[in-house]
C-alpha positions in Angstrom: -75.8 -2.5 72.9 -73.0 -0.1 73.4 -69.8 -1.5 74.9 -70.1 0.9 77.8 -73.3 -1.0 78.8 -71.4 -4.3 78.9 -70.0 -5.8 82.2 -66.5 -4.4 82.9 -64.9 -7.8 82.5 -66.3 -8.2 78.9 -65.2 -4.8 77.6 -62.2 -5.2 75.3 -60.1 -2.3 76.7 -60.6 -3.3 80.3 -60.0 -7.0 79.5 -56.7 -6.1 77.9 -55.6 -4.1 80.9 -56.6 -6.8 83.4 -55.7 -9.9 81.5 -53.3 -8.9 78.8 -53.5 -8.4 75.0 -53.1 -12.2 74.4 -56.4 -12.8 76.1 -58.4 -10.9 73.5 -59.9 -12.2 70.3 -59.0 -10.7 67.0 -62.3 -8.9 66.9 -61.6 -7.4 70.4 -58.2 -6.2 69.3 -59.6 -4.6 66.2 -62.4 -3.1 68.2 -59.9 -1.4 70.5 -58.1 -0.1 67.4 -61.4 1.2 66.0 -62.3 2.9 69.3 -66.0 3.6 68.4 -68.8 1.9 66.6 -71.6 3.5 64.6 -75.2 4.0 65.5 -76.7 0.7 66.6 -73.4 -1.3 66.2 -70.5 -1.5 68.6 -66.8 -1.4 67.7 -66.8 -5.2 68.3 -69.6 -5.6 65.8 -67.7 -3.6 63.2 -64.6 -5.6 63.9 -66.4 -8.9 63.5 -67.9 -7.7 60.2 -64.5 -6.6 58.8 -62.8 -9.9 59.9 -65.7 -11.9 58.4 -65.4 -10.0 55.1 -61.6 -10.3 54.8 -61.3 -13.7 56.5 -58.6 -12.8 59.1 -56.4 -10.1 60.4 -54.0 -10.7 57.6 -56.8 -10.4 55.1 -57.9 -7.1 56.7 -54.3 -5.7 56.6 -53.9 -6.8 53.0 -57.2 -5.3 51.7 -57.1 -2.2 49.6 -58.5 1.2 50.6 -61.7 0.7 48.5 -62.5 -2.7 50.1 -61.8 -1.5 53.6 -63.8 1.7 53.3 -66.7 -0.3 51.8 -67.3 -1.7 55.4 -69.8 0.5 57.2 -68.0 2.5 59.8 -64.5 2.2 58.3 -63.5 5.2 56.3 -60.3 6.6 54.9 -59.0 7.6 58.3 -59.4 4.1 59.7 -57.8 2.6 56.6 -54.8 5.0 57.0 -54.6 4.0 60.7 -54.6 0.3 59.7 -51.8 0.9 57.3 -49.8 2.9 59.8 -50.1 0.2 62.5 -49.1 -2.5 59.9 -46.0 -0.5 59.0 -45.1 0.0 62.7 -45.4 -3.8 63.2 -43.2 -4.4 60.1 -40.5 -2.1 61.3 -40.6 -3.5 64.8 -40.3 -7.0 63.4 -37.4 -6.0 61.2 -35.5 -4.4 64.0 -36.1 -7.5 66.2 -34.8 -9.8 63.4 -31.9 -8.0 62.0 -31.2 -4.7 63.7 -28.1 -4.3 65.9 -29.1 -3.8 69.5 -27.2 -1.7 71.9 -28.3 -4.1 74.6 -28.9 -7.8 73.7 -32.2 -9.2 74.7 -31.9 -12.5 76.5 -34.4 -15.0 75.2 -32.9 -18.4 76.2 -31.8 -19.6 79.5 -29.9 -22.9 79.5 -29.5 -24.4 83.0 -26.1 -25.8 83.8 -24.7 -27.1 87.0 -24.5 -24.0 89.4 -25.1 -21.5 86.6 -27.4 -20.2 83.9 -26.1 -19.2 80.5 -28.0 -16.4 78.9 -27.9 -15.9 75.1 -29.1 -13.0 73.0 -31.7 -13.2 70.3 -28.9 -14.1 67.9 -27.7 -16.9 70.2 -24.6 -14.9 71.3 -23.3 -15.6 74.7 -24.0 -12.7 77.0 -21.2 -11.6 79.2 -21.6 -11.8 83.0 -23.2 -8.7 84.5 -25.2 -7.8 81.3 -28.4 -6.3 82.4 -31.7 -7.4 80.8 -33.9 -4.7 79.3 -36.5 -5.2 81.9 -33.9 -4.3 84.5 -33.0 -1.0 82.9 -34.2 2.2 84.6 
């Protein structure tokens, strides 16, 4: 059955938009990435097959081009997209871990009598009046 025939609340894209990405299974996340299935198999079916074959998201990302393209519905273009999204995630993680930030991101709030102390990701004390990213226009 095509995903478009599923109830709205069960469709991966709609579920992500209404409940957030964290509410999706690995197969649903991969299905959104794949966008389409193949005749007789939904994107979720393809995602489940790929995850079963490689054991996990990590296994899927670590698999070589020949192994990924051996999965029906996953060709060279999808493999290239997988590698691109993996590299974007690596770069984003690298920036979050080590890159200097023009604006520190508060991640810890420690309650104290009559005040809250905000620290950045590197546990640096944030000066009074520092605006959090979510407050930026």
